[in-house]
BASEFI-394197 format. One record per residue (C-alpha): residue number from 1; residue in three letters; x, y, z negated. Coordinates in steps of 0.02 Angstrom, whole numbers, plus 50000, padded with zeros to 5 digits. Example, Ala and Ser with C-alpha at 12.3 -4.5 7.8 and 13.67 -1.06 7.14 Angstrom:
residues 2
REC semi voro east north up
REC 1 ALA 50615 49775 49610
REC 2 SER 50684 49947 49643
***
This chain:
residues 289
REC semi voro east north up
REC 1 MET 46185 48995 48721
REC 2 LYS 46173 48804 48715
REC 3 ARG 46218 48712 48877
REC 4 HIS 46162 48559 48923
REC 5 ALA 46214 48412 49046
REC 6 LEU 46076 48353 49190
REC 7 VAL 46075 48203 49272
REC 8 PHE 45946 48197 49409
REC 9 ALA 45829 48054 49453
REC 10 PRO 45855 47967 49644
REC 11 LEU 45796 48115 49749
REC 12 ALA 45799 48014 49930
REC 13 SER 45628 47924 49900
REC 14 LEU 45537 48095 49847
REC 15 PHE 45379 48127 49944
REC 16 VAL 45255 48261 49953
REC 17 ALA 45086 48186 49878
REC 18 ALA 44930 48193 49975
REC 19 GLY 44766 48231 49897
REC 20 CYS 44789 48170 49725
REC 21 ASP 44782 48266 49582
REC 22 THR 44889 48195 49433
REC 23 GLY 44785 48311 49331
REC 24 ASP 44648 48203 49343
REC 25 LEU 44576 48138 49157
REC 26 PRO 44590 47933 49140
REC 27 PRO 44380 47896 49150
REC 28 THR 44379 47856 48971
REC 29 ALA 44438 48022 48907
REC 30 PRO 44321 48135 48834
REC 31 GLN 44231 48250 48964
REC 32 GLN 44236 48415 48881
REC 33 SER 44345 48511 48743
REC 34 PRO 44266 48518 48583
REC 35 THR 44345 48698 48559
REC 36 ALA 44331 48761 48727
REC 37 PRO 44327 48933 48738
REC 38 GLN 44230 49055 48837
REC 39 GLN 44213 49034 49024
REC 40 SER 44300 49174 49060
REC 41 ARG 44483 49100 49002
REC 42 LYS 44575 49053 49143
REC 43 HIS 44654 48900 49217
REC 44 SER 44829 48869 49299
REC 45 GLU 44827 48828 49480
REC 46 VAL 44911 48676 49564
REC 47 VAL 45026 48750 49714
REC 48 ALA 45134 48586 49756
REC 49 GLU 45148 48414 49710
REC 50 LEU 45276 48273 49706
REC 51 VAL 45298 48107 49687
REC 52 GLY 45450 48001 49643
REC 53 PRO 45527 47834 49676
REC 54 GLN 45446 47763 49555
REC 55 ASN 45278 47855 49547
REC 56 GLN 45317 47979 49442
REC 57 LYS 45204 48151 49482
REC 58 MET 45254 48328 49486
REC 59 GLU 45133 48466 49482
REC 60 ILE 45179 48644 49494
REC 61 ARG 45067 48762 49433
REC 62 ASP 45054 48939 49436
REC 63 ASN 44978 49040 49291
REC 64 HIS 44959 49202 49406
REC 65 GLU 45029 49294 49268
REC 66 GLY 45234 49275 49315
REC 67 THR 45252 49091 49225
REC 68 PHE 45263 48926 49308
REC 69 LEU 45207 48765 49246
REC 70 TYR 45293 48598 49288
REC 71 VAL 45181 48435 49259
REC 72 GLN 45252 48290 49280
REC 73 SER 45179 48101 49238
REC 74 GLY 45236 47920 49252
REC 75 PRO 45221 47731 49179
REC 76 HIS 45329 47677 49007
REC 77 GLY 45504 47621 49105
REC 78 THR 45516 47786 49224
REC 79 ALA 45620 47942 49200
REC 80 PRO 45553 48115 49249
REC 81 MET 45620 48237 49354
REC 82 ASP 45741 48346 49300
REC 83 ILE 45745 48529 49349
REC 84 PRO 45933 48596 49364
REC 85 ALA 45966 48715 49230
REC 86 ASP 46021 48872 49329
REC 87 ILE 45851 48865 49429
REC 88 ALA 45753 48842 49277
REC 89 GLU 45819 49006 49201
REC 90 ARG 45774 49103 49373
REC 91 GLY 45618 49024 49342
REC 92 ASP 45585 49011 49540
REC 93 PRO 45472 48891 49591
REC 94 VAL 45516 48866 49783
REC 95 GLU 45708 48841 49723
REC 96 ILE 45646 48699 49614
REC 97 TYR 45545 48611 49735
REC 98 GLN 45697 48615 49845
REC 99 ALA 45808 48560 49722
REC 100 LEU 45690 48402 49690
REC 101 ALA 45650 48377 49840
REC 102 PRO 45786 48423 50000
REC 103 GLY 45739 48434 50173
REC 104 ARG 45557 48435 50120
REC 105 GLU 45461 48580 50200
REC 106 VAL 45397 48698 50054
REC 107 PRO 45199 48708 50032
REC 108 ALA 45129 48863 50102
REC 109 LYS 45034 48879 49952
REC 110 LEU 45192 48885 49832
REC 111 HIS 45279 49012 49942
REC 112 GLN 45109 49111 49911
REC 113 ALA 45116 49076 49739
REC 114 ARG 45304 49135 49719
REC 115 GLU 45266 49299 49823
REC 116 GLY 45104 49320 49711
REC 117 ALA 45222 49331 49546
REC 118 LYS 45362 49443 49640
REC 119 LYS 45199 49584 49678
REC 120 TYR 45135 49541 49488
REC 121 LEU 45312 49578 49391
REC 122 GLU 45339 49741 49512
REC 123 SER 45152 49782 49467
REC 124 HIS 45175 49761 49279
REC 125 PRO 45351 49846 49243
REC 126 GLU 45290 49876 49065
REC 127 LEU 45280 49683 49029
REC 128 LEU 45454 49648 49090
REC 129 VAL 45603 49636 48964
REC 130 ALA 45785 49595 48988
REC 131 THR 45835 49421 48987
REC 132 PRO 46007 49399 48865
REC 133 PRO 46161 49330 48946
REC 134 GLY 46131 49155 49033
REC 135 GLY 45946 49170 49018
REC 136 GLU 45874 49100 48846
REC 137 SER 45901 49126 48673
REC 138 ASP 45915 48998 48514
REC 139 THR 45925 49134 48389
REC 140 ILE 45783 49119 48265
REC 141 SER 45658 49258 48255
REC 142 LYS 45601 49352 48116
REC 143 SER 45423 49270 48026
REC 144 SER 45307 49411 48117
REC 145 ASP 45344 49336 48295
REC 146 VAL 45351 49151 48259
REC 147 ALA 45224 49037 48183
REC 148 ALA 45219 48869 48151
REC 149 ILE 45092 48805 48040
REC 150 ARG 44990 48656 48022
REC 151 GLN 44833 48707 48096
REC 152 GLY 44728 48725 48260
REC 153 LEU 44688 48856 48367
REC 154 GLY 44748 48835 48552
REC 155 GLY 44769 48807 48720
REC 156 ARG 44887 48709 48836
REC 157 ASP 45021 48674 48978
REC 158 LEU 45076 48518 49036
REC 159 ASN 45254 48451 49121
REC 160 GLU 45290 48278 49093
REC 161 ARG 45175 48130 49045
REC 162 GLY 45203 47937 49024
REC 163 TRP 45180 47792 48909
REC 164 THR 45267 47725 48773
REC 165 GLY 45247 47543 48803
REC 166 GLN 45181 47505 48638
REC 167 ALA 45011 47485 48568
REC 168 GLY 45013 47660 48491
REC 169 CYS 45163 47790 48463
REC 170 PRO 45243 47766 48317
REC 171 PHE 45353 47919 48235
REC 172 SER 45514 47811 48278
REC 173 TRP 45510 47827 48437
REC 174 PHE 45444 47992 48460
REC 175 PHE 45564 48066 48340
REC 176 ASN 45714 47983 48461
REC 177 ALA 45638 48027 48638
REC 178 THR 45693 48164 48736
REC 179 SER 45702 48227 48913
REC 180 PRO 45815 48136 49020
REC 181 GLY 45965 48242 49069
REC 182 SER 45910 48385 48974
REC 183 GLY 45911 48317 48822
REC 184 ARG 45755 48413 48765
REC 185 ARG 45687 48329 48605
REC 186 PHE 45516 48280 48581
REC 187 CYS 45540 48307 48407
REC 188 PRO 45665 48466 48407
REC 189 GLN 45650 48454 48207
REC 190 GLY 45798 48547 48121
REC 191 GLU 45824 48652 48305
REC 192 PRO 45800 48861 48312
REC 193 ASN 45622 48905 48323
REC 194 GLY 45563 48699 48339
REC 195 VAL 45453 48612 48218
REC 196 CYS 45410 48420 48228
REC 197 TYR 45235 48347 48146
REC 198 GLN 45214 48155 48094
REC 199 ASN 45038 48077 48110
REC 200 THR 44967 48263 48076
REC 201 PRO 44789 48270 48150
REC 202 TRP 44801 48469 48203
REC 203 ALA 44961 48580 48211
REC 204 TYR 45015 48720 48316
REC 205 HIS 45165 48804 48363
REC 206 TYR 45161 48986 48443
REC 207 SER 45241 49149 48474
REC 208 GLN 45163 49313 48559
REC 209 ASN 45326 49337 48625
REC 210 ALA 45415 49192 48697
REC 211 TRP 45525 49174 48858
REC 212 TRP 45471 48998 48878
REC 213 GLY 45444 48833 48775
REC 214 HIS 45404 48651 48769
REC 215 GLY 45297 48536 48671
REC 216 ALA 45260 48372 48654
REC 217 VAL 45115 48252 48595
REC 218 CYS 45101 48079 48572
REC 219 THR 44957 47973 48475
REC 220 ASP 44955 47819 48383
REC 221 SER 44765 47836 48357
REC 222 GLN 44624 47741 48441
REC 223 ASP 44539 47914 48446
REC 224 TRP 44601 48034 48592
REC 225 ALA 44698 48167 48510
REC 226 LEU 44678 48344 48617
REC 227 PHE 44837 48437 48658
REC 228 GLU 44816 48608 48708
REC 229 VAL 44934 48740 48792
REC 230 THR 44894 48926 48809
REC 231 VAL 45027 49035 48926
REC 232 GLY 44969 49220 48922
REC 233 SER 44762 49226 48961
REC 234 ASN 44773 49038 49040
REC 235 TRP 44718 48895 48943
REC 236 ASP 44678 48711 48977
REC 237 PRO 44655 48577 48882
REC 238 PHE 44742 48396 48893
REC 239 TRP 44681 48228 48829
REC 240 VAL 44810 48084 48752
REC 241 ALA 44774 47919 48738
REC 242 GLN 44835 47802 48623
REC 243 GLY 45031 47744 48662
REC 244 GLU 45034 47887 48787
REC 245 TRP 45156 48045 48780
REC 246 ARG 45130 48219 48847
REC 247 TYR 45280 48347 48890
REC 248 VAL 45274 48507 48939
REC 249 GLN 45392 48643 48988
REC 250 LEU 45362 48827 49054
REC 251 TYR 45482 48953 49130
REC 252 GLY 45449 49111 49186
REC 253 PHE 45482 49196 49366
REC 254 SER 45622 49319 49355
REC 255 SER 45628 49490 49430
REC 256 CYS 45811 49536 49485
REC 257 SER 45910 49685 49542
REC 258 PHE 46083 49727 49569
REC 259 TRP 46068 49888 49449
REC 260 THR 45952 49819 49301
REC 261 GLY 45998 49613 49304
REC 262 CYS 45855 49511 49275
REC 263 SER 45706 49554 49173
REC 264 LYS 45538 49424 49143
REC 265 VAL 45399 49421 49048
REC 266 LYS 45369 49389 48877
REC 267 GLN 45200 49328 48825
REC 268 LEU 45099 49229 48702
REC 269 ILE 45139 49037 48722
REC 270 LYS 45048 48941 48604
REC 271 PHE 45040 48733 48583
REC 272 ASP 44893 48664 48491
REC 273 LEU 44847 48502 48434
REC 274 ARG 44668 48469 48406
REC 275 GLN 44584 48362 48305
REC 276 ASN 44455 48247 48395
REC 277 GLY 44354 48125 48273
REC 278 ASN 44462 48030 48172
REC 279 SER 44617 48070 48288
REC 280 SER 44803 48100 48238
REC 281 ALA 44963 48130 48343
REC 282 GLN 45146 48156 48338
REC 283 PHE 45161 48335 48368
REC 284 GLY 45332 48417 48426
REC 285 ALA 45370 48608 48509
REC 286 ARG 45507 48729 48523
REC 287 LEU 45488 48897 48571
REC 288 PHE 45625 49018 48667
REC 289 PHE 45651 49202 48633
***
């Protein structure tokens, strides 16, 4: 397993967001996905929010199927709030909240979501798979288990958001962009189970059996790009404006015991770039098994 050093953004100035919704679409964004699935599809639920000293925003979202989504946003020049690697592997959203906002009271809704995740795993033992030592695997899975094809189908999850500081998003910037601290690359070209495409109108990367993953989209097009992520049966669309980047990380909640160790749900994870008009974008994603 690969280990990554983590550098935390200043935490002293973190405060709980009151009444803000970082998931709101910008006023000029398209209002509906042209590929919206049937209304029966579920969406993740915001259960906690944080705001950093430079107006970075984080949403913790619950997919009600054992996975939590960490959604960050911030303007160009600011660093996202980093999640400690060992806590991320356990997937405990309360621990992550406490690490990012020490001393702050944990929202009741977040406690309830964690208890809901525990009950979900207890009631679905058939879905649990023992996690490998260290919590993740970098091995390349067989072709029947993972697909990376320049096509579009999809669903969404989001973790970080910001601006390149340029009129568009050139591939030269996207290729070198990373999540500070963890070092996760927006363009994981050459990494196990990683893909990266330049100025493509559509692409997707998915697996039916993944522990977790991360994906990024940044567009150099005047037309909004549509970034969708599916986790289990949850689907959400996310619009990406010219010069804006979106970065998604997903962590499953662990069910642990003294006798059996820790297990998580392996489930469908799909990162999907959909074409909108004449849009094209940079697309990168990586999955962990």
